[in-house]
N, C-alpha and C positions, 0 to 999 in steps of 0.2 A: 221477790222476783223483780227484776230489772225491766225497764222499758226499752223496747227496741223498734226500729223501723225496717221494714222489709219491702223492697221493690222488686217485683218479678216481671221478667219479659217473657211473654207467652208467645208461641208460634202464631203467625198472622193468619194461618188457615183456620185457626180455632175461633176466630171472631164470630163466626155464625152461631156457635153454641158454646158460649164461655162457661156455662154453669158446670159442666163436667170437669174440666181442668181446674176451675177455681175451687170446686168441691174437694178435689184431690190435694190442692195446696192447703185448704183449710184442715183437712183431716191430717195431714203431716204435721201441722202446727199443734193441734189440739191432742194428737196421740203422744206427742212429746212433752206434755205438760204445760203448753202454751195457751194464752188466752188472747183472742182477738178483740182489741179495743175499738178499732175502726178500720174500714175498707174503702178504698176509693179507686174506681176503674177510670183511668185516664184516657182510655181508648187506644186505637191504632195509630202509631206514629212512626215516621221515619227515623232510621237509626243512623247514627254518626258514621258508622262504618258497617260492612256486611259481617253477620254472624250466621255461620252455617249456611252460606249462600243465600241469606234473606236480607232484604233491604228495609223491612218493616217489622214491627212487633206490637204486640197488645201489652200496654203498661198497666199494672195494677199495684196499688200502694197499700201496705198493711201497717197499722200500729198495733204492737203486740206487748204483752207481758210474758216473759220466759223465765224458767230457772236456768242457772248457768250451764248445767249439762245438757239442756235442750238445745242450746245454739249449735253446738258441733253436730248433733244428730240431724237437725233440720238442715243445716248447711250440707252435709253429706248426702242426705236424701234429695234434696233439690238439684244437686249436681248430676244426679243419674236419672232424673225425671225427664221423659222424652219431650213433654209438653213445653218444658221451660228452656228458653234459649240462654237466659243469663238471669242472676238474682244478685241482690246486694242486702246484706243484713248487718245493720249498724246499731249501736247503742245510742240512745237519746242523750244529748248533752243537756242536763238539768239546768245549768246556769244560763246557757243560751236559750232554753225554753222559758225560763223566768224572765229574762231580759226582753224577749219577744212579747211576752204577755204584758209586761210593764209598759212597752212602747205602745202596744195596741190601747192600753187603758189611757195613756196620755193623749193619743191621737182622737179618742172618742170624746174627751173633755173639751 
């Protein structure tokens, strides 16, 4: 399984009760053979441009491990999910990740 990064922009009105839409996103990932490595809620932020007449969105970042066939299914399912304004699913660049870890080690020394 490969490593992926998923950033989901949720509807701003859902900020009050984020657990339901996040549970839905988590279920989409796990039902398609994925494993969530980490999850980070970045909170409500202003968008660079309006999406579906909304100027704000709640950003949630996931680090995942997915099989190859799961990527397309997750992408298609998130496209039709009402709570999700936009999403971005990309592979993790292993060389860049190793270089970042190496530079962090040098800075700590």
